[in-house]
C-alpha positions in Angstrom: 78.0 -72.6 -55.5 78.0 -74.9 -52.7 81.0 -76.4 -50.9 79.7 -79.8 -49.0 82.0 -82.3 -46.9 80.7 -85.2 -45.8 81.0 -86.2 -42.0 80.4 -89.7 -41.2 76.7 -90.6 -42.9 75.6 -87.0 -42.5 76.2 -84.5 -45.0 75.5 -81.0 -43.7 73.6 -78.8 -45.9 72.3 -82.1 -48.0 70.8 -84.5 -45.3 70.6 -87.9 -45.4 67.8 -88.7 -43.2 67.2 -89.6 -39.7 70.0 -92.2 -38.4 67.4 -94.5 -37.5 66.3 -94.9 -41.4 69.8 -94.6 -42.7 71.2 -98.1 -41.4 67.9 -99.8 -42.3 67.7 -98.4 -45.7 71.5 -99.2 -46.2 70.7 -103.0 -45.1 67.3 -103.2 -47.0 68.7 -102.8 -50.4 71.1 -105.8 -50.2 69.9 -109.5 -50.4 70.0 -111.1 -46.8 70.8 -114.6 -46.8 69.3 -116.8 -43.7 70.8 -115.5 -40.7 72.1 -118.3 -38.6 74.9 -116.6 -37.1 75.5 -116.4 -33.4 77.1 -112.8 -33.2 76.6 -109.4 -34.5 78.9 -106.6 -35.5 78.2 -103.3 -35.7 80.6 -100.5 -37.2 80.1 -96.9 -37.3 81.2 -94.7 -39.6 83.0 -91.6 -37.9 84.1 -90.2 -41.6 86.9 -88.0 -41.1 86.3 -87.4 -37.6 89.0 -88.8 -35.1 87.1 -91.4 -32.8 89.6 -91.4 -29.9 89.0 -87.1 -30.0 85.5 -86.4 -31.2 84.7 -82.8 -31.3 82.8 -81.5 -28.5 79.0 -80.4 -28.8 77.9 -77.2 -27.5 74.4 -76.0 -25.9 72.0 -74.8 -27.9 73.3 -76.3 -31.1 73.1 -79.6 -32.9 75.5 -82.6 -33.3 75.3 -85.2 -36.2 74.3 -88.8 -35.9 76.9 -91.0 -36.9 76.3 -93.5 -39.5 76.2 -97.5 -39.1 76.6 -100.7 -40.8 75.2 -103.7 -39.1 76.2 -107.8 -40.2 76.4 -111.2 -38.5 79.2 -113.3 -38.5 78.8 -114.6 -41.8 79.0 -110.9 -43.4 74.9 -110.5 -44.2 73.8 -107.3 -43.8 71.5 -107.1 -40.4 68.1 -104.9 -41.1 66.8 -104.9 -37.5 68.9 -101.4 -36.1 67.6 -99.1 -33.6 69.3 -95.7 -32.8 68.5 -93.9 -29.9 69.8 -90.6 -28.5 69.9 -89.9 -24.6 70.4 -86.5 -23.1 72.3 -86.0 -19.8 69.1 -86.1 -18.1 68.5 -89.6 -19.6 65.5 -88.2 -21.8 65.3 -89.4 -25.2 66.2 -87.2 -27.9 64.6 -86.4 -31.0 66.9 -87.1 -34.2 65.9 -84.8 -37.0 67.7 -84.6 -40.4 70.3 -87.1 -38.8 71.2 -84.6 -36.4 70.1 -84.2 -32.5 69.4 -81.0 -30.8 72.1 -80.5 -27.8 70.1 -78.1 -25.8 71.9 -78.9 -22.3 75.5 -79.5 -21.1 76.6 -82.8 -20.2 77.2 -85.9 -21.8 75.0 -87.1 -24.6 74.7 -91.0 -25.4 74.1 -92.3 -29.1 73.1 -95.7 -28.8 73.6 -98.4 -31.4 71.1 -101.4 -31.3 71.0 -104.4 -34.1 69.4 -107.7 -33.7 69.5 -110.6 -36.0 67.5 -113.7 -34.8 68.5 -114.6 -31.4 71.9 -112.4 -31.4 72.3 -108.7 -30.3 75.0 -106.1 -30.0 74.9 -103.0 -28.9 77.3 -100.1 -29.0 77.7 -96.4 -27.8 79.3 -93.4 -28.2 79.3 -90.4 -25.6 79.3 -86.6 -26.4 80.7 -84.1 -24.2 78.1 -81.0 -24.6 79.9 -77.5 -23.2 78.4 -74.3 -22.9 78.2 -72.3 -26.2 81.3 -70.2 -27.2 80.7 -68.1 -30.5 84.0 -68.6 -31.9 82.7 -68.6 -35.7 83.8 -65.5 -37.0 83.8 -63.6 -40.4 87.0 -61.7 -41.2 86.2 -58.9 -43.7 89.9 -58.8 -45.1 90.1 -58.7 -49.0 86.1 -58.5 -49.5 85.4 -56.8 -52.7 81.6 -56.8 -53.4 80.0 -53.9 -55.5 77.0 -52.0 -54.4 75.9 -51.1 -57.6 75.8 -52.8 -61.0 74.4 -51.9 -64.9 72.5 -54.6 -66.7 74.4 -56.5 -69.1 77.5 -56.2 -67.3 79.0 -59.2 -65.4 79.2 -58.2 -61.2 82.4 -59.9 -59.6 82.2 -60.1 -55.9 84.7 -61.3 -53.4 84.3 -62.2 -49.8 86.4 -62.6 -46.6 86.6 -65.4 -44.8 85.5 -67.5 -42.0 87.4 -69.0 -39.4 87.1 -70.6 -36.5 83.9 -73.0 -35.2 84.0 -76.6 -34.4 85.6 -79.0 -37.0 85.6 -78.4 -40.9 83.1 -75.6 -41.9 80.5 -76.0 -44.8 80.6 -72.8 -46.8 78.0 -72.0 -49.4 77.2 -68.3 -51.4 73.5 -67.8 -53.0 72.3 -65.1 -55.2 68.9 -64.3 -54.9 66.7 -61.7 -57.3 63.6 -61.2 -55.1 62.5 -64.5 -54.1 64.4 -66.6 -57.4 68.0 -67.8 -56.4 70.0 -67.3 -59.5 73.6 -69.2 -60.6 76.6 -68.1 -59.5 79.8 -68.8 -61.7 82.9 -69.3 -59.8 86.5 -69.0 -61.2 89.8 -68.6 -59.1 89.6 -64.7 -59.3 86.2 -65.1 -57.7 82.4 -65.5 -58.3 80.0 -63.5 -60.7 76.9 -62.7 -62.4 75.1 -61.4 -65.3 72.3 -59.3 -64.5 69.9 -58.8 -66.9 67.0 -57.2 -64.9 67.4 -54.0 -62.9 66.7 -54.2 -59.3 68.2 -55.7 -56.0 70.4 -58.7 -55.9 71.5 -60.2 -52.9 74.2 -62.3 -52.2 74.7 -64.2 -48.9 77.8 -66.1 -47.9 77.3 -68.4 -45.2 79.6 -71.1 -43.3 78.3 -73.6 -41.0 80.3 -75.9 -38.7 80.3 -79.2 -37.0 77.6 -78.4 -34.4 75.1 -76.3 -36.8 76.5 -73.1 -35.6 76.1 -71.2 -39.0 76.7 -67.3 -39.6 75.5 -65.3 -42.7 77.4 -62.2 -44.3 74.8 -60.6 -46.9 75.5 -58.2 -49.3 73.0 -56.1 -52.2 73.9 -55.3 -55.4 71.5 -52.2 -56.9 71.4 -52.9 -60.4 70.5 -50.5 -62.8 69.5 -50.2 -66.8 71.9 -48.0 -68.5 70.6 -45.8 -71.5 73.7 -46.6 -73.5 73.1 -49.8 -74.8 76.1 -53.1 -74.3 78.4 -53.2 -77.1 80.3 -56.5 -77.3 84.0 -55.6 -78.5 85.1 -57.2 -81.8 88.9 -58.8 -82.2 91.1 -57.6 -84.7 94.3 -57.3 -85.6 96.9 -54.5 -85.3 97.7 -54.8 -89.2 97.2 -56.6 -92.5 98.7 -56.7 -95.9 97.9 -54.4 -99.0 95.7 -56.1 -101.3 93.9 -58.4 -98.7 90.4 -58.5 -97.6 89.5 -58.2 -94.3 86.2 -59.9 -92.7 85.0 -57.8 -90.0 83.6 -59.6 -86.8 79.9 -59.5 -85.9 78.9 -57.5 -82.5 76.0 -57.7 -80.6 74.4 -54.4 -79.6 71.8 -54.8 -76.3 69.5 -52.9 -74.9 68.5 -53.5 -71.4 65.1 -51.7 -70.3 62.5 -52.7 -67.8 63.4 -56.3 -67.5 63.3 -56.8 -71.4 66.4 -57.2 -73.9 66.1 -55.9 -77.1 69.0 -56.2 -79.5 69.8 -53.4 -81.3 71.7 -52.8 -85.1 75.2 -52.3 -85.1 76.8 -49.6 -87.4 80.2 -50.8 -89.0 82.6 -48.1 -90.7 85.7 -48.4 -92.1 87.3 -45.5 -92.9 83.9 -43.6 -92.6 82.3 -46.2 -95.3 79.3 -48.1 -93.5 80.2 -51.9 -94.3 77.6 -53.3 -92.2 75.9 -55.0 -94.8 79.2 -57.4 -96.2 81.3 -56.6 -93.0 84.4 -56.8 -94.9 87.0 -54.4 -96.1 88.3 -55.1 -99.5 91.4 -54.8 -101.4 93.2 -52.6 -98.5 95.1 -50.3 -99.7 98.6 -49.6 -97.7 98.1 -46.5 -95.0 96.4 -46.2 -91.8 93.1 -46.9 -91.5 90.1 -46.6 -88.8 87.2 -49.2 -88.0 84.5 -48.1 -85.9 81.5 -49.9 -84.3 78.8 -47.7 -83.5 75.2 -48.8 -81.2 72.8 -46.2 -80.8 69.6 -46.2 -78.2 66.4 -45.3 -80.8 64.8 -43.6 -77.8 67.7 -41.3 -77.4 70.2 -41.0 -80.1 72.7 -39.2 -77.8 73.0 -42.0 -76.1 75.2 -44.8 -77.8 78.3 -47.2 -77.2 81.1 -46.8 -79.8 84.7 -48.6 -80.1 87.1 -47.6 -82.7 90.4 -49.8 -83.8 93.2 -48.2 -85.9 94.2 -50.6 -88.8 97.8 -50.4 -90.4 98.3 -51.6 -93.6 101.8 -52.5 -94.7 102.6 -53.0 -98.5 104.1 -56.4 -99.6 107.9 -57.0 -100.0 108.8 -55.7 -103.5 111.5 -57.8 -105.4 114.0 -55.1 -104.7 113.5 -54.9 -101.1 113.6 -58.8 -101.1 117.3 -58.8 -102.7 118.1 -56.3 -100.3 117.7 -59.0 -97.3 114.0 -57.2 -96.1 112.6 -59.4 -93.4 109.4 -60.9 -94.4 108.1 -61.3 -90.9 108.1 -58.0 -90.2 105.2 -57.4 -92.2 103.3 -60.1 -90.1 104.1 -59.0 -86.4 103.1 -55.7 -84.7 105.7 -54.2 -82.2 105.0 -51.8 -79.3 107.7 -50.3 -77.2 110.3 -52.9 -79.1 112.1 -53.9 -82.3 113.0 -56.7 -84.4 116.3 -57.8 -85.7 118.4 -60.3 -87.4 120.2 -62.5 -85.4 122.9 -65.5 -86.0 121.7 -68.2 -88.4 118.8 -66.3 -89.5 117.3 -66.2 -86.2 114.1 -63.8 -85.3 114.7 -61.9 -82.8 112.9 -58.6 -80.8 114.6 -56.2 -78.6 113.2 -54.3 -75.6 115.3 -51.4 -74.4 116.1 -50.9 -70.8 113.5 -48.8 -68.7 110.6 -50.1 -70.8 107.6 -49.9 -69.0 105.7 -52.4 -71.2 106.3 -53.7 -74.5 104.2 -56.0 -76.9 105.1 -58.2 -79.9 101.8 -59.7 -81.7 101.3 -61.6 -84.7 98.8 -60.3 -87.0 97.3 -63.6 -88.3 94.4 -65.5 -86.6 95.6 -68.9 -85.8 93.2 -72.3 -85.4 92.9 -73.6 -82.1 94.4 -76.9 -83.3 97.8 -75.0 -84.4 97.5 -72.3 -81.4 101.3 -72.4 -80.6 104.3 -70.4 -80.3 108.1 -71.1 -79.7 110.4 -68.3 -78.2 113.5 -68.3 -76.2 115.6 -65.6 -74.4 118.8 -65.3 -72.6 117.7 -62.5 -70.3 117.2 -63.7 -66.8 114.4 -63.2 -64.5 115.8 -60.1 -62.6 115.7 -58.4 -65.9 112.4 -57.7 -66.4 109.2 -57.9 -63.9 107.0 -59.9 -66.0 106.1 -61.7 -69.3 102.9 -62.9 -70.5 101.3 -65.0 -73.0 98.0 -63.6 -74.5 95.8 -65.7 -76.2 93.1 -63.8 -77.8 89.5 -65.2 -79.8 89.7 -63.9 -83.7 86.3 -62.5 -82.9 85.5 -61.4 -79.3 88.1 -59.3 -77.5 86.7 -60.0 -74.3 87.7 -63.9 -74.8 91.5 -63.3 -74.0 93.5 -65.4 -71.6 96.8 -63.8 -70.3 99.3 -66.4 -68.7 102.5 -65.3 -66.9 105.4 -67.4 -68.2 107.9 -67.9 -65.4 111.5 -68.6 -65.5 111.7 -68.3 -69.6 115.6 -68.2 -69.4 115.5 -71.7 -67.7 114.8 -73.3 -71.2 116.8 -73.4 -74.0 113.2 -72.9 -75.8 109.3 -72.8 -74.6 107.1 -74.1 -77.1 104.0 -72.7 -75.7 101.0 -74.7 -77.3 97.1 -74.5 -76.3 95.4 -77.7 -75.7 91.8 -77.5 -76.7 91.0 -80.9 -75.1 92.4 -79.9 -71.6 92.0 -76.0 -71.8 95.8 -75.8 -70.9 98.6 -74.2 -72.1 101.4 -77.3 -72.3 104.9 -77.2 -73.5 104.8 -78.9 -77.0 107.9 -80.8 -76.7 107.4 -82.5 -73.1 103.5 -82.4 -72.7 104.3 -80.9 -69.0 101.6 -78.7 -68.1 102.3 -74.5 -68.1 99.3 -73.5 -66.7 95.2 -74.7 -66.4 93.1 -72.2 -68.1 90.0 -71.4 -65.5 89.2 -68.1 -66.5 89.1 -65.2 -69.3 91.8 -62.3 -68.2 88.4 -60.4 -67.1 87.4 -63.0 -64.4 84.7 -64.8 -66.2 85.1 -68.6 -66.5 86.9 -70.0 -69.4 84.9 -71.7 -72.2 87.5 -72.0 -74.8 87.9 -70.0 -78.1 84.5 -70.0 -79.8 85.4 -69.0 -83.4 87.7 -71.4 -83.5 90.8 -69.3 -84.1 92.7 -67.0 -81.9 95.9 -64.3 -82.1 98.8 -64.8 -79.7 100.8 -62.1 -78.6 103.3 -61.6 -76.0 103.6 -58.4 -73.3 106.7 -58.0 -71.2 106.8 -54.9 -68.3 109.2 -53.6 -65.9 112.1 -53.8 -68.3 115.3 -53.0 -66.2 117.7 -53.9 -68.6 118.1 -54.8 -72.4 116.4 -58.0 -73.2 116.4 -60.2 -76.4 113.6 -62.8 -77.2 114.4 -65.3 -80.2 110.8 -66.1 -82.0 111.4 -69.1 -83.3 108.1 -70.6 -84.0 104.4 -69.8 -84.6 101.8 -72.4 -85.5 104.6 -75.3 -85.7 106.1 -72.9 -88.5 109.7 -71.8 -88.5 110.3 -68.0 -87.9 113.3 -67.0 -89.6 114.7 -63.8 -91.3 114.3 -64.6 -94.7 112.6 -62.3 -97.2 110.7 -65.2 -98.9 108.0 -67.5 -97.7 108.7 -71.2 -97.6 106.1 -72.5 -95.4 103.3 -75.2 -96.8 99.8 -74.7 -96.1 98.5 -77.1 -93.3 95.4 -79.2 -93.6 93.0 -79.0 -90.8 91.8 -82.0 -89.0 88.5 -83.4 -90.3 87.1 -86.5 -88.6 85.6 -87.8 -92.1 89.0 -87.9 -93.3 90.5 -91.4 -94.2 94.2 -91.8 -95.8 92.8 -95.8 -96.8 89.4 -96.8 -97.1 88.5 -100.8 -98.6 85.3 -100.8 -100.4 83.6 -103.2 -102.9 81.9 -103.1 -106.0 78.4 -101.4 -106.1 79.7 -99.8 -102.9 80.4 -95.9 -102.7 83.1 -93.6 -100.8 82.5 -90.1 -100.2 85.8 -87.8 -99.9 84.8 -85.1 -97.9 85.5 -81.4 -98.3 89.1 -80.5 -97.0 90.2 -77.2 -95.6 93.7 -75.9 -95.2 95.4 -73.1 -93.0 98.4 -70.9 -94.0 100.3 -69.1 -91.8 100.8 -65.9 -93.9 98.1 -66.4 -96.2 94.4 -65.7 -95.2 92.7 -67.7 -97.4 93.5 -71.0 -99.0 91.7 -73.1 -101.3 92.0 -77.0 -101.1 91.9 -78.6 -104.5 90.5 -82.4 -104.9 91.5 -85.0 -107.7 89.8 -88.5 -108.1 91.7 -91.0 -110.0 89.8 -94.3 -111.5 91.7 -97.3 -111.3 93.5 -96.7 -114.6 94.6 -93.4 -113.9 92.0 -91.3 -115.6 90.6 -88.0 -113.3 87.1 -88.2 -113.0 86.8 -85.7 -110.5 88.3 -82.3 -110.0 86.8 -79.4 -107.8 86.9 -77.9 -104.3 83.9 -79.6 -102.9 83.2 -83.1 -101.7 82.9 -85.9 -103.7 81.1 -89.3 -103.7 82.6 -92.3 -105.9 80.5 -94.8 -106.7 82.5 -98.3 -107.5 81.5 -100.3 -110.8 84.3 -102.6 -110.4 87.6 -103.7 -108.2 90.7 -101.8 -108.6 92.7 -99.1 -107.1 91.8 -95.3 -106.7 93.0 -92.3 -105.5 92.4 -89.0 -104.6 94.6 -86.3 -104.2 93.6 -83.0 -101.7 96.5 -80.1 -103.1 96.8 -77.0 -101.6 99.0 -74.1 -102.7 99.6 -70.4 -101.1 100.3 -67.2 -102.7 103.8 -68.2 -103.1 103.7 -71.8 -104.5 104.3 -73.6 -101.6 102.5 -76.8 -102.2 100.8 -79.7 -99.5 99.3 -82.9 -100.7 97.4 -85.1 -98.9 96.2 -88.6 -100.2 93.3 -91.1 -99.7 93.9 -94.5 -101.2 90.6 -97.1 -102.1 91.2 -100.5 -102.1 88.3 -102.1 -103.9 88.3 -105.9 -103.7 86.8 -108.3 -106.3 84.2 -111.1 -104.6 83.1 -111.9 -107.9 84.8 -115.4 -108.9 86.0 -116.5 -112.2 83.6 -118.6 -114.6 84.9 -121.3 -116.2 83.3 -123.4 -119.5 84.7 -126.4 -120.5 82.8 -128.9 -123.1 84.0 -132.3 -125.0 84.9 -134.4 -122.2 84.4 -138.1 -122.5 81.9 -139.6 -119.8 83.5 -143.1 -120.3 87.1 -144.5 -121.7 88.6 -147.8 -121.6 91.5 -148.9 -119.4 94.6 -148.0 -121.1 93.2 -145.1 -123.3 94.5 -141.9 -123.3 92.6 -138.5 -124.0 93.3 -134.9 -124.5 91.4 -132.7 -122.3 89.7 -129.7 -123.7 90.9 -126.0 -123.0 88.7 -124.5 -120.5 87.2 -120.9 -121.1 87.8 -119.0 -118.5 86.8 -115.3 -117.9 86.8 -113.0 -115.0 85.0 -109.5 -114.4 88.1 -107.8 -113.1 91.1 -110.1 -114.1 92.3 -109.7 -117.7 92.5 -114.0 -119.2 96.2 -113.7 -119.3 96.2 -112.8 -115.4 93.9 -115.9 -114.1 96.1 -118.8 -112.9 94.2 -122.2 -113.9 94.9 -125.4 -113.2 93.8 -128.9 -113.8 93.7 -132.0 -111.6 92.6 -135.9 -112.0 91.6 -137.7 -108.6 90.8 -141.1 -108.1 89.7 -141.9 -104.4 92.5 -140.1 -102.1 94.9 -139.9 -105.2 95.0 -136.4 -106.8 97.3 -135.2 -109.7 97.8 -132.2 -111.2 98.3 -132.1 -115.0 101.4 -130.3 -116.5 99.8 -130.5 -119.9 96.5 -131.6 -120.9 96.7 -135.4 -121.8 96.0 -138.0 -119.4 96.4 -141.9 -119.6 93.8 -144.4 -117.6 95.7 -147.2 -116.2 93.1 -148.3 -113.8 89.7 -148.9 -113.7 87.3 -146.7 -111.7 85.5 -143.8 -111.1 87.8 -140.5 -112.2 87.1 -137.0 -111.5 88.8 -134.1 -113.6 88.8 -130.8 -111.5 89.3 -127.5 -113.4 90.5 -124.6 -110.8 90.6 -121.1 -111.7 92.1 -118.2 -109.2 91.5 -114.4 -110.2 94.2 -111.7 -108.9 91.9 -111.2 -105.8 92.3 -115.1 -105.1 88.6 -115.4 -105.9 88.2 -119.1 -107.4 86.2 -121.7 -109.2 85.9 -125.0 -109.5 84.4 -127.0 -112.4 84.4 -131.3 -112.0 83.6 -133.8 -114.4 83.3 -137.7 -113.7 84.9 -140.3 -115.7 84.1 -143.9 -115.3 87.0 -145.9 -116.8 86.4 -149.9 -117.9 
């Protein structure tokens, strides 16, 4: 991690070469016109420094050489630029890395000289150098750097702050393991690294000021291997519904030993039964259950990592319970130190009693990140409780959890909190305003999103002083009510391959992608695809993708349909418009090649056919053309009143506006 600040044309910690070469190089990269100007201008780049009050140097340190740009009166770059630095005693001072050493007190002079043909210019900058004063200091207040660590576990470190010095400070933190420099991750909660080998890790926090004065603080973290494997923690809901199948996330078990990393098997049990092969608990029975993950060190089986989770399986509402007005959503929320109740107009409310130190209500269904939102409100003011947090946890990794403080909830009529995957933020779905930018997980690691594509959502209230009530309005864009029945239809998940409209041609093909859907309460719903030809006949029905090979023009449709367990239906359609590009065919015979003036003939009926348009829908016309005159016949007879050359033109249009022209020449004498 490095924080670099540009000062003029000199970069502290990333030097741009000597100033002599700097200006010449800048001009050398440009196209230079003939230099016939009579004057030269030198512009010095002081960066963030105030030219009226340049920072003073200090003896024994260094000072940057400011960059410059030289040009003639026509604006052409000047290549011949010389920069020299003279000490107070008049000696030429060497420049290195865009800086010069200030060994003595007094005035140093930086001279810029530019020459273009017979014109030249000189500019000087005087730098006052004083006796060195040690003003750059480190304040260890707030420092929190552990002295020890364990392989496989992130080590978090917080340093104090540097203050003083001359000008702006350039700070950097490095991490070394032996002679190897390692990467450090940085979040607003501090910096961290994940050691995978035991040994000494050295953190160095340094600061350098404008005059090159530099201070360093070093901390050593001694990391050791543990005989207990590192076991990642699964993310699981607190409850499920009887009869369902619970898919259990896979967890990693790792043993670090002498610089090597060994992946170990993880045993998963459900109520003591090993389910490691299937990683699922099927046909759940109502009641309380225990899920356990265990990873054992094969070299010492007494050394193991183990996590257990309690799962409450609730019974579905019976018809009698529904008739009695039981709340459906009670089965899909889990409450700690709070309880739901029915409000006016079927509002679903949660009450937290005064004196409660911490309360939590959690939605038990995982939600796709594109629909990860929750709408709630309260009339309880901020003075009635200390804190309210919105918590979102990846559906597979418990450590990938964010916790965002919701401020002044009562100031909103309601707050629709929505996760935005693209911006990695929580926004107000009604206004688009950002509620919080997510930069780190709750444990301090840099936020990288929810890797499983889904997450659980919950809310935590702390320090409740008076009775408070929350109204829960929506979850995943679905309305929450006190009804006993589920009226919410499933939602189709976004698929970039899906199109509502296709335009194609005969001989081409169109692929309808496999679609998936999400239902707020049903864990799994299946999307069925039906494809119809241009006559409405079903040509495919199934759950996979389907490729339609188009044989003729027409309008084809595809219906995606999904039902949940309560019969709620969602339909999404695609339409394929197949344009016909083949023109009709015209067959005509029996037309005379020559007639006499005054003769009347009856033109034969044309036989017109088309690949896609029925004969009765084909539009046809007959024209008689002589010179620039054209006449459309209403019937099929025509009388030749003048001698000359005539053209009989038959024209046919199909329903796609493809047309064919057939012409015949008749000479009239």
